[in-house]
MIVONU-173735 format. One record per atom (N, C-alpha, C): residue in three letters; residue number from 0; x, y, z. Coordinates in nm, 2 decimals. Example, Ala and Ser with C-alpha at 12.3 -4.5 7.8 and 13.67 -1.06 7.14 Angstrom:
% residues 2
Ala/0/1.32/-0.57/0.78
Ala/0/1.23/-0.45/0.78
Ala/0/1.32/-0.33/0.78
Ser/1/1.28/-0.22/0.71
Ser/1/1.37/-0.11/0.71
Ser/1/1.29/0.00/0.79
//
This chain:
% residues 218
Met/0/16.92/9.44/-0.06
Met/0/16.96/9.30/-0.06
Met/0/17.06/9.27/-0.16
Met/1/17.16/9.19/-0.13
Met/1/17.27/9.16/-0.22
Met/1/17.21/9.09/-0.34
His/2/17.26/9.12/-0.46
His/2/17.21/9.06/-0.58
His/2/17.26/8.91/-0.59
Arg/3/17.17/8.82/-0.62
Arg/3/17.20/8.68/-0.61
Arg/3/17.16/8.61/-0.74
Asn/4/17.16/8.68/-0.85
Asn/4/17.12/8.61/-0.98
Asn/4/17.20/8.49/-1.01
Ser/5/17.33/8.50/-1.00
Ser/5/17.41/8.39/-1.04
Ser/5/17.38/8.27/-0.95
Asp/6/17.37/8.30/-0.82
Asp/6/17.33/8.19/-0.72
Asp/6/17.20/8.13/-0.76
His/7/17.10/8.21/-0.80
His/7/16.97/8.17/-0.83
His/7/16.97/8.06/-0.94
Trp/8/17.05/8.09/-1.05
Trp/8/17.05/8.00/-1.16
Trp/8/17.13/7.88/-1.13
Arg/9/17.23/7.89/-1.04
Arg/9/17.30/7.77/-1.00
Arg/9/17.21/7.68/-0.93
Arg/10/17.13/7.74/-0.84
Arg/10/17.03/7.66/-0.76
Arg/10/16.93/7.60/-0.85
Ala/11/16.89/7.67/-0.96
Ala/11/16.78/7.63/-1.04
Ala/11/16.81/7.49/-1.10
Gly/12/16.94/7.47/-1.13
Gly/12/16.98/7.34/-1.19
Gly/12/16.97/7.23/-1.09
Met/13/16.97/7.26/-0.96
Met/13/16.97/7.16/-0.86
Met/13/16.83/7.15/-0.79
Leu/14/16.73/7.23/-0.83
Leu/14/16.60/7.23/-0.76
Leu/14/16.53/7.10/-0.76
Cys/15/16.54/7.02/-0.86
Cys/15/16.46/6.90/-0.87
Cys/15/16.54/6.78/-0.81
Val/16/16.66/6.81/-0.75
Val/16/16.74/6.71/-0.69
Val/16/16.70/6.70/-0.54
Thr/17/16.67/6.58/-0.49
Thr/17/16.64/6.57/-0.35
Thr/17/16.76/6.60/-0.26
Val/18/16.74/6.70/-0.17
Val/18/16.85/6.73/-0.09
Val/18/16.89/6.62/0.00
Thr/19/16.79/6.56/0.07
Thr/19/16.81/6.43/0.14
Thr/19/16.67/6.36/0.14
Gly/20/16.67/6.23/0.16
Gly/20/16.55/6.16/0.17
Gly/20/16.47/6.21/0.29
Leu/21/16.55/6.26/0.39
Leu/21/16.49/6.32/0.51
Leu/21/16.40/6.44/0.48
Thr/22/16.45/6.52/0.39
Thr/22/16.37/6.64/0.36
Thr/22/16.24/6.61/0.30
Leu/23/16.24/6.51/0.20
Leu/23/16.11/6.48/0.14
Leu/23/16.01/6.42/0.23
Ser/24/16.06/6.34/0.32
Ser/24/15.96/6.27/0.41
Ser/24/15.92/6.36/0.53
Ala/25/16.00/6.46/0.56
Ala/25/15.97/6.54/0.68
Ala/25/15.85/6.63/0.66
Val/26/15.82/6.68/0.54
Val/26/15.71/6.77/0.52
Val/26/15.63/6.72/0.40
Asn/27/15.51/6.68/0.43
Asn/27/15.42/6.62/0.33
Asn/27/15.30/6.70/0.33
Ala/28/15.26/6.75/0.21
Ala/28/15.15/6.84/0.19
Ala/28/15.01/6.78/0.22
Asp/29/15.00/6.65/0.21
Asp/29/14.87/6.59/0.21
Asp/29/14.84/6.50/0.34
Glu/30/14.94/6.43/0.39
Glu/30/14.92/6.34/0.50
Glu/30/15.03/6.36/0.61
Pro/31/14.99/6.33/0.73
Pro/31/15.09/6.33/0.84
Pro/31/15.21/6.24/0.80
Trp/32/15.33/6.27/0.85
Trp/32/15.44/6.19/0.81
Trp/32/15.49/6.10/0.92
Trp/33/15.42/6.11/1.04
Trp/33/15.45/6.02/1.15
Trp/33/15.34/5.92/1.18
Glu/34/15.37/5.81/1.24
Glu/34/15.27/5.71/1.28
Glu/34/15.21/5.76/1.41
Gly/35/15.08/5.72/1.43
Gly/35/15.01/5.75/1.55
Gly/35/14.97/5.90/1.57
Gln/36/14.94/5.96/1.46
Gln/36/14.90/6.10/1.46
Gln/36/14.78/6.11/1.56
Arg/37/14.78/6.22/1.64
Arg/37/14.67/6.24/1.73
Arg/37/14.58/6.36/1.70
Gly/38/14.61/6.44/1.61
Gly/38/14.52/6.55/1.58
Gly/38/14.56/6.63/1.46
Arg/39/14.47/6.71/1.41
Arg/39/14.50/6.80/1.29
Arg/39/14.46/6.94/1.32
Leu/40/14.56/7.03/1.30
Leu/40/14.53/7.17/1.31
Leu/40/14.46/7.23/1.19
Glu/41/14.38/7.33/1.21
Glu/41/14.32/7.40/1.10
Glu/41/14.41/7.52/1.08
Val/42/14.47/7.53/0.96
Val/42/14.56/7.64/0.93
Val/42/14.50/7.73/0.82
Ser/43/14.50/7.86/0.84
Ser/43/14.45/7.95/0.74
Ser/43/14.53/8.08/0.73
Ser/44/14.50/8.17/0.64
Ser/44/14.58/8.29/0.62
Ser/44/14.48/8.40/0.56
Thr/45/14.51/8.52/0.60
Thr/45/14.44/8.63/0.54
Thr/45/14.52/8.69/0.42
Thr/46/14.64/8.64/0.40
Thr/46/14.72/8.68/0.29
Thr/46/14.69/8.61/0.16
Phe/47/14.65/8.48/0.17
Phe/47/14.62/8.41/0.05
Phe/47/14.52/8.30/0.09
Thr/48/14.46/8.24/-0.01
Thr/48/14.36/8.13/0.01
Thr/48/14.43/8.00/-0.03
Glu/49/14.38/7.89/0.02
Glu/49/14.44/7.76/-0.01
Glu/49/14.43/7.74/-0.16
Asn/50/14.55/7.69/-0.21
Asn/50/14.56/7.66/-0.36
Asn/50/14.55/7.78/-0.45
Gly/51/14.54/7.90/-0.39
Gly/51/14.54/8.03/-0.46
Gly/51/14.69/8.08/-0.47
Pro/52/14.71/8.18/-0.56
Pro/52/14.85/8.23/-0.57
Pro/52/14.89/8.32/-0.45
Leu/53/15.02/8.32/-0.43
Leu/53/15.07/8.41/-0.33
Leu/53/15.08/8.55/-0.39
Pro/54/15.05/8.66/-0.31
Pro/54/15.07/8.79/-0.36
Pro/54/15.22/8.83/-0.37
Asp/55/15.25/8.94/-0.44
Asp/55/15.39/8.98/-0.45
Asp/55/15.45/9.01/-0.32
Ser/56/15.38/9.05/-0.22
Ser/56/15.43/9.08/-0.09
Ser/56/15.51/8.96/-0.03
Ala/57/15.47/8.84/-0.07
Ala/57/15.53/8.72/-0.01
Ala/57/15.63/8.65/-0.10
Val/58/15.66/8.72/-0.21
Val/58/15.75/8.66/-0.31
Val/58/15.89/8.71/-0.30
Tyr/59/15.99/8.63/-0.33
Tyr/59/16.13/8.67/-0.32
Tyr/59/16.16/8.78/-0.42
Asn/60/16.27/8.86/-0.39
Asn/60/16.30/8.97/-0.47
Asn/60/16.45/8.95/-0.52
Asp/61/16.46/8.92/-0.65
Asp/61/16.59/8.90/-0.71
Asp/61/16.60/8.99/-0.84
Ile/62/16.66/9.10/-0.83
Ile/62/16.66/9.20/-0.94
Ile/62/16.77/9.17/-1.04
Tyr/63/16.73/9.16/-1.17
Tyr/63/16.82/9.13/-1.28
Tyr/63/16.78/9.23/-1.39
Gln/64/16.88/9.31/-1.43
Gln/64/16.85/9.41/-1.54
Gln/64/16.73/9.49/-1.51
Gly/65/16.72/9.53/-1.39
Gly/65/16.61/9.62/-1.35
Gly/65/16.47/9.56/-1.32
Ala/66/16.46/9.43/-1.33
Ala/66/16.33/9.36/-1.30
Ala/66/16.35/9.25/-1.21
Asn/67/16.25/9.21/-1.13
Asn/67/16.25/9.10/-1.04
Asn/67/16.23/8.97/-1.12
Ile/68/16.32/8.88/-1.12
Ile/68/16.30/8.76/-1.20
Ile/68/16.21/8.66/-1.13
Cys/69/16.17/8.69/-1.01
Cys/69/16.08/8.60/-0.93
Cys/69/15.93/8.63/-0.95
Thr/70/15.90/8.73/-1.03
Thr/70/15.76/8.76/-1.06
Thr/70/15.74/8.76/-1.21
Ala/71/15.62/8.72/-1.25
Ala/71/15.60/8.71/-1.40
Ala/71/15.61/8.84/-1.47
Asn/72/15.57/8.95/-1.40
Asn/72/15.58/9.08/-1.47
Asn/72/15.69/9.17/-1.42
Gly/73/15.79/9.11/-1.35
Gly/73/15.90/9.19/-1.30
Gly/73/15.88/9.28/-1.18
Ala/74/15.76/9.27/-1.12
Ala/74/15.73/9.35/-1.01
Ala/74/15.82/9.32/-0.89
Val/75/15.84/9.42/-0.80
Val/75/15.93/9.40/-0.68
Val/75/15.85/9.30/-0.59
Gly/76/15.92/9.21/-0.53
Gly/76/15.87/9.12/-0.43
Gly/76/15.89/9.17/-0.29
Gly/77/15.80/9.16/-0.20
Gly/77/15.81/9.21/-0.07
Gly/77/15.90/9.11/0.02
Asp/78/15.90/8.98/-0.02
Asp/78/15.98/8.88/0.06
Asp/78/15.94/8.88/0.21
Gln/79/15.81/8.89/0.23
Gln/79/15.76/8.89/0.37
Gln/79/15.67/8.77/0.39
Ser/80/15.69/8.70/0.50
Ser/80/15.61/8.58/0.53
Ser/80/15.46/8.62/0.54
Pro/81/15.37/8.54/0.49
Pro/81/15.23/8.58/0.50
Pro/81/15.17/8.56/0.64
Gln/82/15.06/8.63/0.67
Gln/82/14.99/8.60/0.79
Gln/82/14.94/8.46/0.80
Leu/83/14.96/8.40/0.91
Leu/83/14.92/8.26/0.93
Leu/83/14.84/8.25/1.06
Glu/84/14.74/8.16/1.07
Glu/84/14.67/8.14/1.20
Glu/84/14.63/7.99/1.20
Trp/85/14.61/7.94/1.32
Trp/85/14.58/7.80/1.34
Trp/85/14.49/7.78/1.46
Ser/86/14.41/7.68/1.45
Ser/86/14.31/7.64/1.56
Ser/86/14.31/7.49/1.58
His/87/14.22/7.45/1.67
His/87/14.21/7.31/1.71
His/87/14.34/7.26/1.77
Val/88/14.39/7.34/1.86
Val/88/14.52/7.31/1.92
Val/88/14.50/7.21/2.04
Pro/89/14.57/7.10/2.04
Pro/89/14.55/7.00/2.15
Pro/89/14.59/7.05/2.28
Asp/90/14.53/7.00/2.39
Asp/90/14.57/7.03/2.52
Asp/90/14.71/6.97/2.54
Gly/91/14.79/7.04/2.62
Gly/91/14.93/7.00/2.64
Gly/91/15.03/7.05/2.55
Thr/92/14.99/7.13/2.45
Thr/92/15.08/7.19/2.36
Thr/92/15.17/7.29/2.43
Arg/93/15.30/7.28/2.40
Arg/93/15.40/7.37/2.46
Arg/93/15.48/7.45/2.36
Ser/94/15.47/7.42/2.24
Ser/94/15.54/7.50/2.13
Ser/94/15.49/7.46/2.00
Phe/95/15.52/7.55/1.90
Phe/95/15.48/7.53/1.76
Phe/95/15.60/7.54/1.67
Val/96/15.59/7.47/1.56
Val/96/15.70/7.48/1.45
Val/96/15.62/7.52/1.33
Val/97/15.68/7.61/1.25
Val/97/15.62/7.65/1.12
Val/97/15.73/7.63/1.01
Val/98/15.69/7.56/0.90
Val/98/15.78/7.53/0.79
Val/98/15.72/7.57/0.66
Leu/99/15.79/7.64/0.57
Leu/99/15.75/7.66/0.43
Leu/99/15.84/7.57/0.34
Tyr/100/15.77/7.48/0.27
Tyr/100/15.85/7.39/0.19
Tyr/100/15.79/7.38/0.04
Asp/101/15.88/7.39/-0.05
Asp/101/15.85/7.38/-0.19
Asp/101/15.85/7.23/-0.23
Thr/102/15.73/7.17/-0.24
Thr/102/15.73/7.02/-0.26
Thr/102/15.77/6.99/-0.41
Thr/103/15.76/7.08/-0.50
Thr/103/15.80/7.06/-0.64
Thr/103/15.95/7.05/-0.65
Ala/104/16.02/7.13/-0.57
Ala/104/16.17/7.14/-0.59
Ala/104/16.25/7.09/-0.47
Ala/105/16.18/7.03/-0.37
Ala/105/16.24/6.98/-0.25
Ala/105/16.33/7.09/-0.19
Phe/106/16.27/7.21/-0.16
Phe/106/16.35/7.33/-0.11
Phe/106/16.27/7.39/0.00
Thr/107/16.35/7.42/0.11
Thr/107/16.29/7.48/0.23
Thr/107/16.31/7.63/0.23
His/108/16.20/7.70/0.24
His/108/16.21/7.85/0.23
His/108/16.20/7.91/0.37
Trp/109/16.16/7.83/0.47
Trp/109/16.14/7.89/0.60
Trp/109/16.13/7.78/0.71
Gly/110/16.19/7.81/0.82
Gly/110/16.17/7.72/0.94
Gly/110/16.18/7.80/1.07
Met/111/16.07/7.80/1.14
Met/111/16.07/7.87/1.27
Met/111/16.02/7.77/1.38
Tyr/112/16.09/7.76/1.49
Tyr/112/16.05/7.67/1.59
Tyr/112/16.05/7.73/1.73
Asn/113/15.99/7.66/1.83
Asn/113/15.97/7.71/1.96
Asn/113/15.89/7.84/1.97
Ile/114/15.79/7.84/1.88
Ile/114/15.69/7.95/1.89
Ile/114/15.61/7.92/2.02
Ala/115/15.58/8.02/2.10
Ala/115/15.52/8.00/2.23
Ala/115/15.38/7.93/2.22
Ala/116/15.35/7.86/2.32
Ala/116/15.23/7.78/2.32
Ala/116/15.10/7.86/2.32
His/117/15.10/7.98/2.36
His/117/14.98/8.06/2.36
His/117/14.95/8.13/2.23
Val/118/15.05/8.12/2.14
Val/118/15.04/8.19/2.01
Val/118/14.94/8.11/1.92
Arg/119/14.85/8.18/1.85
Arg/119/14.76/8.11/1.76
Arg/119/14.77/8.18/1.62
Ser/120/14.86/8.27/1.60
Ser/120/14.87/8.33/1.47
Ser/120/15.01/8.40/1.46
Leu/121/15.06/8.42/1.34
Leu/121/15.18/8.50/1.31
Leu/121/15.14/8.61/1.22
Pro/122/15.18/8.73/1.25
Pro/122/15.14/8.84/1.15
Pro/122/15.23/8.84/1.03
Gln/123/15.19/8.91/0.93
Gln/123/15.27/8.92/0.81
Gln/123/15.41/8.97/0.85
Asn/124/15.51/8.91/0.79
Asn/124/15.66/8.94/0.81
Asn/124/15.71/8.90/0.94
Ala/125/15.64/8.80/1.00
Ala/125/15.69/8.74/1.13
Ala/125/15.82/8.67/1.10
Gly/126/15.85/8.63/0.98
Gly/126/15.97/8.56/0.94
Gly/126/16.09/8.65/0.91
Ala/127/16.09/8.77/0.95
Ala/127/16.20/8.86/0.92
Ala/127/16.32/8.82/1.00
Ile/128/16.44/8.86/0.96
Ile/128/16.56/8.84/1.03
Ile/128/16.55/8.90/1.17
Gly/129/16.59/8.82/1.27
Gly/129/16.58/8.87/1.41
Gly/129/16.44/8.87/1.47
Ser/130/16.35/8.79/1.41
Ser/130/16.21/8.78/1.46
Ser/130/16.21/8.74/1.60
Thr/131/16.11/8.79/1.68
Thr/131/16.10/8.75/1.82
Thr/131/15.99/8.65/1.84
Tyr/132/15.93/8.60/1.73
Tyr/132/15.82/8.51/1.75
Tyr/132/15.87/8.36/1.77
Gly/133/15.99/8.33/1.73
Gly/133/16.05/8.20/1.75
Gly/133/16.19/8.20/1.70
Ser/134/16.26/8.09/1.72
Ser/134/16.39/8.07/1.66
Ser/134/16.38/8.03/1.51
Gln/135/16.47/8.08/1.43
Gln/135/16.46/8.04/1.29
Gln/135/16.59/7.97/1.25
Val/136/16.58/7.88/1.16
Val/136/16.69/7.81/1.10
Val/136/16.73/7.87/0.97
Asn/137/16.85/7.84/0.92
Asn/137/16.89/7.89/0.79
Asn/137/16.81/7.81/0.69
Asn/138/16.75/7.88/0.60
Asn/138/16.67/7.81/0.49
Asn/138/16.77/7.77/0.38
Asp/139/16.71/7.71/0.27
Asp/139/16.80/7.66/0.17
Asp/139/16.86/7.77/0.08
Phe/140/16.82/7.90/0.10
Phe/140/16.90/8.01/0.05
Phe/140/17.02/8.04/0.13
Gly/141/17.02/7.99/0.26
Gly/141/17.13/8.02/0.35
Gly/141/17.10/8.14/0.44
Asp/142/16.97/8.18/0.44
Asp/142/16.93/8.29/0.53
Asp/142/16.85/8.25/0.65
Gln/143/16.88/8.31/0.76
Gln/143/16.81/8.28/0.89
Gln/143/16.68/8.36/0.90
Ser/144/16.59/8.33/0.80
Ser/144/16.46/8.41/0.79
Ser/144/16.37/8.34/0.69
Tyr/145/16.26/8.40/0.66
Tyr/145/16.17/8.36/0.55
Tyr/145/16.23/8.42/0.42
Asp/146/16.23/8.34/0.32
Asp/146/16.25/8.38/0.18
Asp/146/16.14/8.32/0.10
Gly/147/16.08/8.41/0.02
Gly/147/15.96/8.37/-0.06
Gly/147/15.99/8.29/-0.18
Pro/148/15.89/8.25/-0.26
Pro/148/15.91/8.17/-0.38
Pro/148/15.98/8.25/-0.49
Cys/149/16.06/8.17/-0.57
Cys/149/16.12/8.23/-0.68
Cys/149/16.15/8.11/-0.78
Pro/150/16.04/8.04/-0.83
Pro/150/16.07/7.93/-0.92
Pro/150/16.12/7.99/-1.05
Pro/151/16.22/7.92/-1.12
Pro/151/16.28/7.97/-1.24
Pro/151/16.18/7.98/-1.35
Ala/152/16.17/8.09/-1.41
Ala/152/16.07/8.12/-1.52
Ala/152/16.11/8.03/-1.64
Gly/153/16.00/7.98/-1.70
Gly/153/16.03/7.90/-1.83
Gly/153/16.08/7.76/-1.81
Val/154/16.09/7.72/-1.68
Val/154/16.14/7.59/-1.65
Val/154/16.03/7.50/-1.60
Ala/155/16.00/7.40/-1.67
Ala/155/15.88/7.31/-1.63
Ala/155/15.92/7.23/-1.50
Pro/156/15.82/7.22/-1.42
Pro/156/15.68/7.27/-1.42
Pro/156/15.68/7.42/-1.39
Asp/157/15.60/7.50/-1.46
Asp/157/15.60/7.64/-1.43
Asp/157/15.56/7.68/-1.29
Ala/158/15.45/7.62/-1.24
Ala/158/15.40/7.65/-1.11
Ala/158/15.46/7.55/-1.01
His/159/15.51/7.60/-0.90
His/159/15.56/7.51/-0.79
His/159/15.46/7.51/-0.68
His/160/15.45/7.40/-0.61
His/160/15.36/7.38/-0.50
His/160/15.43/7.41/-0.37
Tyr/161/15.38/7.51/-0.29
Tyr/161/15.44/7.55/-0.17
Tyr/161/15.34/7.52/-0.05
Val/162/15.40/7.46/0.06
Val/162/15.31/7.42/0.17
Val/162/15.37/7.48/0.30
Phe/163/15.28/7.55/0.37
Phe/163/15.30/7.60/0.50
Phe/163/15.25/7.49/0.60
Thr/164/15.33/7.44/0.68
Thr/164/15.29/7.34/0.78
Thr/164/15.32/7.39/0.92
Val/165/15.22/7.37/1.01
Val/165/15.23/7.41/1.15
Val/165/15.23/7.28/1.23
Tyr/166/15.32/7.26/1.32
Tyr/166/15.33/7.14/1.41
Tyr/166/15.31/7.19/1.55
Ala/167/15.23/7.12/1.63
Ala/167/15.21/7.14/1.77
Ala/167/15.28/7.03/1.85
Leu/168/15.37/7.07/1.94
Leu/168/15.45/6.98/2.02
Leu/168/15.42/6.99/2.17
Asp/169/15.43/6.89/2.24
Asp/169/15.41/6.89/2.39
Asp/169/15.55/6.92/2.46
Thr/170/15.64/6.97/2.39
Thr/170/15.77/7.01/2.44
Thr/170/15.83/7.12/2.36
Glu/171/15.94/7.18/2.40
Glu/171/16.02/7.27/2.32
Glu/171/16.11/7.18/2.23
Leu/172/16.14/7.23/2.11
Leu/172/16.22/7.15/2.02
Leu/172/16.36/7.18/2.04
Lys/173/16.44/7.07/2.04
Lys/173/16.59/7.09/2.06
Lys/173/16.65/7.07/1.92
Val/174/16.70/7.18/1.86
Val/174/16.76/7.18/1.73
Val/174/16.91/7.20/1.74
Ser/175/16.99/7.11/1.68
Ser/175/17.13/7.12/1.69
Ser/175/17.18/7.25/1.62
Thr/176/17.27/7.32/1.69
Thr/176/17.33/7.44/1.63
Thr/176/17.46/7.47/1.70
Leu/177/17.56/7.50/1.62
Leu/177/17.69/7.54/1.67
Leu/177/17.73/7.67/1.60
Ala/178/17.83/7.74/1.66
Ala/178/17.87/7.87/1.61
Ala/178/17.91/7.86/1.47
Asn/179/17.98/7.76/1.42
Asn/179/18.02/7.75/1.28
Asn/179/17.93/7.67/1.20
Phe/180/17.83/7.61/1.26
Phe/180/17.73/7.53/1.19
Phe/180/17.59/7.56/1.24
Pro/181/17.54/7.68/1.20
Pro/181/17.40/7.72/1.25
Pro/181/17.30/7.62/1.20
Ala/182/17.19/7.61/1.28
Ala/182/17.08/7.52/1.25
Ala/182/17.02/7.55/1.11
Asn/183/16.99/7.45/1.04
Asn/183/16.94/7.46/0.90
Asn/183/16.82/7.37/0.88
Ala/184/16.77/7.36/0.76
Ala/184/16.65/7.28/0.74
Ala/184/16.67/7.14/0.77
Glu/185/16.79/7.08/0.74
Glu/185/16.81/6.94/0.77
Glu/185/16.81/6.91/0.92
Thr/186/16.88/7.00/1.00
Thr/186/16.88/6.98/1.14
Thr/186/16.74/7.00/1.20
Leu/187/16.66/7.09/1.15
Leu/187/16.53/7.11/1.19
Leu/187/16.45/6.98/1.17
Tyr/188/16.46/6.92/1.05
Tyr/188/16.38/6.80/1.02
Tyr/188/16.43/6.68/1.11
His/189/16.56/6.67/1.13
His/189/16.61/6.57/1.22
His/189/16.54/6.58/1.36
Ala/190/16.54/6.71/1.41
Ala/190/16.47/6.73/1.54
Ala/190/16.33/6.70/1.54
Leu/191/16.26/6.73/1.43
Leu/191/16.11/6.69/1.42
Leu/191/16.10/6.54/1.41
Ile/192/16.18/6.47/1.34
Ile/192/16.17/6.33/1.33
Ile/192/16.19/6.26/1.47
His/193/16.29/6.31/1.54
His/193/16.32/6.26/1.68
His/193/16.20/6.29/1.77
Ala/194/16.14/6.41/1.76
Ala/194/16.02/6.45/1.84
Ala/194/15.91/6.35/1.81
Ala/195/15.89/6.33/1.68
Ala/195/15.78/6.24/1.64
Ala/195/15.80/6.10/1.69
Arg/196/15.92/6.05/1.68
Arg/196/15.96/5.91/1.73
Arg/196/15.92/5.90/1.88
Asp/197/15.95/6.01/1.95
Asp/197/15.92/6.01/2.10
Asp/197/15.78/6.05/2.14
Gly/198/15.69/6.07/2.04
Gly/198/15.56/6.10/2.07
Gly/198/15.53/6.24/2.11
His/199/15.62/6.34/2.07
His/199/15.60/6.47/2.11
His/199/15.52/6.56/2.02
Ile/200/15.49/6.51/1.90
Ile/200/15.41/6.59/1.80
Ile/200/15.27/6.55/1.82
Leu/201/15.19/6.65/1.87
Leu/201/15.05/6.63/1.90
Leu/201/14.96/6.64/1.78
Ala/202/14.99/6.73/1.69
Ala/202/14.90/6.76/1.58
Ala/202/14.98/6.84/1.47
Ser/203/14.93/6.84/1.35
Ser/203/14.98/6.93/1.25
Ser/203/14.87/6.97/1.15
Gly/204/14.90/7.07/1.08
Gly/204/14.81/7.12/0.97
Gly/204/14.88/7.19/0.87
Ser/205/14.83/7.19/0.74
Ser/205/14.90/7.25/0.63
Ser/205/14.81/7.34/0.55
Leu/206/14.87/7.44/0.48
Leu/206/14.80/7.52/0.39
Leu/206/14.89/7.54/0.27
Gly/207/14.83/7.49/0.15
Gly/207/14.91/7.49/0.03
Gly/207/14.88/7.60/-0.07
Thr/208/14.98/7.64/-0.15
Thr/208/14.96/7.74/-0.25
Thr/208/15.05/7.71/-0.37
Tyr/209/15.01/7.76/-0.49
Tyr/209/15.09/7.75/-0.61
Tyr/209/15.15/7.88/-0.65
Tyr/210/15.27/7.88/-0.71
Tyr/210/15.32/8.01/-0.76
Tyr/210/15.41/7.98/-0.88
Ser/211/15.40/8.07/-0.98
Ser/211/15.47/8.07/-1.10
Ser/211/15.53/8.20/-1.13
Ala/212/15.66/8.21/-1.18
Ala/212/15.72/8.33/-1.22
Ala/212/15.72/8.34/-1.38
Thr/213/15.66/8.24/-1.44
Thr/213/15.66/8.23/-1.59
Thr/213/15.54/8.32/-1.64
Pro/214/15.57/8.42/-1.73
Pro/214/15.46/8.50/-1.79
Pro/214/15.36/8.42/-1.86
Pro/215/15.24/8.45/-1.86
Pro/215/15.14/8.37/-1.93
Pro/215/15.16/8.38/-2.08
Ala/216/15.13/8.27/-2.15
Ala/216/15.14/8.26/-2.29
Ala/216/15.04/8.36/-2.36
Asn/217/15.09/8.42/-2.47
Asn/217/15.00/8.51/-2.54
Asn/217/14.89/8.44/-2.62
//
């Protein structure tokens, strides 16, 4: 992977800036963000427990001076999306959307849409580039894939809150994309908001976790 340390620190100064009001309202860790919610999915993972830390396998890998700045001890990050599964799927579901959003920094790490209606789980690393499990948008790193947490060490708050949200829709999602302007987090949220307005979101569920790259105090 190409070294991105300079980009990482440039982003770090922007992390607490709201990308758009749309981004903040589109993914909410605690409550549904549309009116007239019809159901709630149960989301779980064998990779991590709710509000527990993510393992290094799911963490971004950014090597600087021989160590990964995204982990507290410099260990290499696997940068693989965790295993996810969901249940209580409403009748009439035709597709799913999965989003990973850093609510602390207003930063989207992953967006996959038009996951087939029969799917009830994604294996570890389903968010790899070229994944066949669904279409992926460019995340806020600019990659068309999953990219794991990498909160800047020593910058308060040390631990960022990350939320995996699964949406069940009664249609396939139409996300705007052009050759020179590939689909990104903003266009995905626009599509979800339009789907919600038209009553196409049947249910959602979230699974939250915290992660810090700051070494513990002695």
